BAVO-231421 format. One line per 2 residues: number of its first residue (from 1); for each residue x, y, z of N, C-alpha, C. Coordinates in pm, 1 decimal. Layout:
! BAVO-231421
NUM) X Y Z X Y Z X Y Z; ...
! end
This chain:
! BAVO-231421
1) 4573.7 6321.7 -1562.8 4623.9 6219.3 -1619.0 4704.3 6331.8 -1808.2; 4777.3 6254.6 -1871.3 4850.9 6388.1 -1913.6 4833.6 6265.8 -2082.4
3) 4793.0 6309.2 -2182.5 4797.5 6324.9 -2303.8 4867.8 6111.0 -2379.0; 5002.5 6152.1 -2372.1 5085.7 6002.3 -2336.8 4996.4 5890.2 -2257.4
5) 5077.4 5966.9 -2082.2 4970.5 5825.7 -2033.0 4823.4 5815.7 -2059.8; 4756.5 5920.9 -2086.0 4580.1 5809.3 -2194.1 4613.6 5727.5 -2290.1
7) 4651.4 5796.9 -2447.7 4713.2 5686.7 -2479.0 4844.6 5509.0 -2412.0; 4855.7 5530.7 -2394.1 4900.6 5379.9 -2330.1 4881.6 5339.0 -2278.5
9) 4770.4 5382.7 -2188.7 4643.3 5318.7 -2125.5 4533.0 5242.7 -2204.1; 4504.4 5307.4 -2231.4 4399.9 5261.1 -2387.5 4481.7 5127.5 -2513.3
11) 4636.5 5209.1 -2539.1 4702.5 5097.6 -2570.1 4716.6 4906.9 -2498.3; 4711.9 4966.6 -2426.3 4713.4 4823.8 -2313.3 4599.9 4825.0 -2269.1
13) 4483.2 4834.7 -2264.5 4346.7 4810.8 -2293.8 4317.8 4699.1 -2371.9; 4309.0 4831.3 -2502.1 4295.0 4724.5 -2640.8 4362.6 4623.2 -2649.7
15) 4489.1 4569.2 -2597.1 4595.6 4448.2 -2659.4 4558.4 4340.4 -2503.1; 4521.5 4365.6 -2402.5 4434.6 4297.3 -2321.4 4360.6 4259.7 -2332.7
17) 4233.1 4292.6 -2372.5 4127.1 4320.8 -2436.2 4164.7 4235.5 -2566.6; 4211.7 4210.3 -2647.1 4188.8 4160.7 -2762.0 4216.7 3973.5 -2680.9
19) 4335.3 4033.7 -2659.6 4405.1 3841.2 -2621.3 4347.3 3780.4 -2477.7; 4261.0 3803.8 -2434.5 4162.5 3837.3 -2329.2 4059.2 3767.4 -2391.2
21) 4000.4 3773.7 -2509.3 3877.9 3737.7 -2658.4 3922.2 3678.2 -2658.3; 4041.5 3599.1 -2765.2 4070.4 3530.1 -2839.3 4098.9 3446.8 -2741.5
23) 4193.7 3362.6 -2624.7 4178.1 3290.1 -2457.3 4027.5 3259.8 -2437.2; 3916.1 3373.4 -2435.7 3748.0 3332.8 -2382.2 3725.9 3242.3 -2477.5
25) 3736.1 3312.2 -2653.9 3688.5 3207.6 -2743.3 3720.6 3076.7 -2749.9; 3826.3 3083.9 -2774.0 3933.5 2937.8 -2753.9 3877.7 2876.1 -2588.1
27) 3810.0 2886.8 -2504.5 3785.2 2827.3 -2410.8 3672.5 2825.0 -2412.2; 3590.2 2908.1 -2484.4 3436.1 2854.9 -2454.2 3367.6 2735.9 -2600.6
29) 3508.1 2759.0 -2745.7 3489.3 2637.2 -2846.3 3533.2 2502.2 -2800.7; 3615.3 2500.9 -2677.9 3624.0 2410.3 -2619.5 3571.1 2320.0 -2483.0
31) 3511.1 2417.6 -2437.4 3438.1 2345.8 -2328.1 3327.5 2392.4 -2297.3; 3255.9 2487.3 -2366.0 3098.2 2516.4 -2355.6 3143.8 2687.0 -2273.3
33) 3035.1 2736.7 -2293.5 3032.3 2837.7 -2148.8 3072.3 2810.7 -2008.5; 2926.4 2746.6 -1990.3 2908.3 2633.4 -1829.5 3064.4 2549.5 -1866.4
35) 3080.6 2530.8 -1962.2 3210.5 2451.8 -1915.3 3344.6 2558.2 -1870.1; 3309.6 2636.8 -1868.2 3384.4 2722.0 -1818.6 3403.5 2745.7 -1659.3
37) 3319.1 2767.4 -1638.1 3305.8 2718.1 -1473.5 3289.5 2542.5 -1421.6; 3226.6 2490.1 -1472.9 3266.6 2365.7 -1420.8 3400.9 2316.1 -1381.0
39) 3498.4 2351.0 -1444.0 3628.4 2314.9 -1498.0 3644.7 2403.0 -1297.8; 3609.4 2489.5 -1269.9 3681.0 2524.4 -1110.2 3615.6 2480.6 -1020.6
41) 3523.5 2374.1 -1029.7 3432.1 2356.2 -923.7 3499.3 2216.7 -924.7; 3615.4 2193.3 -985.5 3779.8 2023.5 -955.6 3798.2 2003.4 -853.9
43) 3807.7 2153.7 -808.1 3916.8 2149.6 -716.2 3977.3 2253.9 -627.1; 3987.8 2240.9 -524.4 3957.5 2374.0 -442.5 4073.1 2468.1 -535.9
45) 4168.8 2417.7 -584.0 4271.8 2552.9 -630.0 4163.6 2629.0 -785.4; 4093.5 2526.5 -827.2 4010.3 2584.2 -958.0 3892.3 2673.1 -903.8
47) 3861.7 2642.4 -775.7 3734.7 2727.8 -625.3 3801.6 2867.1 -609.1; 3925.3 2788.2 -568.8 4024.6 2951.3 -511.9 4033.0 3064.1 -673.6
49) 4114.0 3000.0 -737.5 4093.1 3125.6 -839.1 3878.9 3159.1 -894.0; 3839.1 3130.2 -892.5 3669.0 3133.4 -919.7 3667.2 3288.0 -801.3
51) 3685.4 3200.4 -760.3 3615.5 3266.5 -607.0 3712.1 3425.5 -546.6; 3832.7 3347.2 -665.3 3891.1 3543.3 -648.4 3838.2 3621.7 -797.3
53) 3797.2 3628.4 -897.0 3739.3 3683.5 -1012.1 3651.2 3687.4 -914.3; 3540.0 3629.2 -877.9 3400.8 3628.0 -800.5 3431.2 3812.9 -695.9
55) 3550.8 3841.4 -600.3 3574.1 3896.0 -538.5 3627.5 4032.2 -635.2; 3757.9 4045.0 -689.6 3769.6 4108.8 -843.7 3682.2 4201.1 -869.1
57) 3549.8 4173.3 -1003.0 3463.8 4146.2 -1043.8 3348.1 4254.2 -953.5; 3382.6 4207.8 -830.5 3252.9 4254.3 -732.7 3312.6 4408.7 -632.6
59) 3397.2 4451.5 -678.2 3500.2 4526.3 -637.6 3494.6 4595.0 -710.3; 3489.6 4560.8 -859.3 3543.1 4605.8 -991.0 3355.8 4750.9 -993.8
61) 3248.2 4628.5 -969.5 3151.9 4661.2 -1031.4 3066.0 4763.5 -915.9; 3128.6 4789.7 -803.3 3133.5 4898.4 -714.3 3187.9 5064.5 -769.6
63) 3326.9 4999.0 -745.1 3391.2 5132.0 -837.5 3273.8 5161.4 -938.8; 3309.0 5060.6 -1027.6 3229.6 5106.9 -1213.8 3091.4 5187.8 -1194.7
65) 2975.1 5158.1 -1065.3 2881.7 5205.6 -1030.8 2855.3 5309.7 -1008.2; 2943.7 5377.1 -891.1 2988.6 5499.5 -813.3 3074.8 5556.9 -964.2
67) 3136.1 5524.5 -979.9 3238.1 5645.8 -1176.6 3100.4 5656.2 -1264.4; 3045.6 5575.2 -1318.5 2933.7 5552.1 -1396.5 2841.7 5641.1 -1290.1
69) 2771.9 5690.8 -1227.2 2639.7 5760.4 -1148.7 2740.1 5919.1 -1119.6; 2881.4 5928.2 -1109.6 2960.8 5999.4 -1088.0 2977.0 6116.4 -1263.0
71) 3011.1 5998.9 -1329.5 2955.2 6137.7 -1475.5 2835.9 6092.7 -1555.5; 2745.1 6073.6 -1433.0 2644.8 6062.9 -1514.6 2577.5 5998.1 -1637.0
73) 2624.9 5896.3 -1593.6 2613.6 5746.0 -1662.8 2510.2 5663.0 -1601.1; 2436.4 5521.4 -1676.8 2389.2 5509.2 -1612.5 2470.3 5367.6 -1571.4
75) 2477.2 5296.5 -1465.9 2540.6 5188.6 -1504.9 2511.0 5041.1 -1514.7; 2397.2 4998.6 -1514.6 2290.7 4899.3 -1519.4 2347.4 4824.5 -1630.8
77) 2393.6 4891.3 -1765.4 2455.9 4793.8 -1876.0 2545.6 4748.5 -1881.2; 2622.5 4807.3 -1790.6 2749.2 4800.2 -1765.1 2798.2 4663.4 -1669.4
79) 2670.0 4640.9 -1584.8 2661.4 4596.4 -1462.2 2606.1 4416.8 -1480.1; 2481.9 4486.9 -1604.8 2486.7 4302.1 -1677.5 2614.7 4267.9 -1821.6
81) 2693.1 4324.4 -1808.8 2750.5 4294.4 -1935.3 2881.5 4249.1 -1849.9; 2862.2 4290.7 -1777.8 3020.6 4255.8 -1688.8 2937.9 4137.9 -1621.7
83) 2862.5 4082.5 -1566.6 2825.8 3967.0 -1518.7 2800.9 3890.5 -1608.5; 2758.6 3939.3 -1707.0 2708.1 3794.8 -1805.3 2886.9 3735.0 -1870.7
85) 2993.5 3874.0 -1877.2 3104.9 3846.6 -1979.7 3210.7 3845.9 -1873.8; 3211.7 3881.5 -1722.1 3279.1 3900.8 -1716.6 3439.3 4002.2 -1693.0
87) 3499.1 3961.2 -1689.2 3607.5 4076.9 -1700.7 3646.5 4111.2 -1824.2; 3589.2 4101.1 -1948.8 3529.2 4163.3 -2049.2 3462.4 4290.2 -2073.4
89) 3343.3 4262.8 -2008.2 3255.2 4336.1 -1952.3 3347.4 4498.5 -1903.7; 3444.5 4450.3 -1776.5 3464.7 4595.0 -1721.8 3581.0 4633.9 -1844.6
91) 3685.4 4511.3 -1884.4 3750.9 4617.8 -1954.5 3716.9 4662.0 -2090.9; 3569.6 4625.9 -2171.7 3531.2 4745.9 -2257.5 3454.7 4882.1 -2117.1
93) 3376.8 4810.7 -2057.4 3428.0 4985.8 -1977.1 3525.3 5079.0 -1975.3; 3617.2 5060.2 -1896.3 3821.6 5111.7 -1857.0 3812.6 5161.3 -2021.3
95) 3785.0 5111.4 -2167.3 3867.4 5169.3 -2251.3 3733.2 5294.0 -2335.8; 3602.2 5238.8 -2299.3 3493.7 5364.8 -2386.0 3489.7 5461.2 -2260.0
97) 3507.8 5482.1 -2112.2 3536.4 5580.3 -2064.2 3665.5 5610.8 -2006.8; 3596.7 5759.6 -2020.9 3740.6 5818.0 -1906.3 3628.4 5815.5 -1753.5
99) 3720.9 5719.0 -1678.9 3751.5 5788.0 -1538.2 3646.0 5956.8 -1464.4; 3516.7 5938.2 -1435.8 3474.3 6091.4 -1322.6 3544.0 6157.1 -1296.9
101) 3640.1 6090.7 -1233.0 3755.6 6164.3 -1140.7 3905.6 6184.9 -1208.3; 3867.5 6173.2 -1307.3 3987.4 6233.9 -1395.6 4001.4 6383.7 -1446.2
! end
């Protein structure tokens, strides 16, 4: 990956993280942390979105675990962060670390 691509990827990650943090803050203020999940159980559509998120984050966690191990990093803090904060943890990992495969 060249320097320009690296900078562009970081900018996209930062913008995405900030926008998602704002959305998450508003959702937690309006519904509470548990309330965000409870909304998803009120319809099959909501449940589908929640299951899709679980599948996507599970795939990310598997990739991240292997990436962190290959780079000599401890993946456990990132696993816990992602389990607690969802995509926020994944976005921060992608922002903080360059992949061991690059």
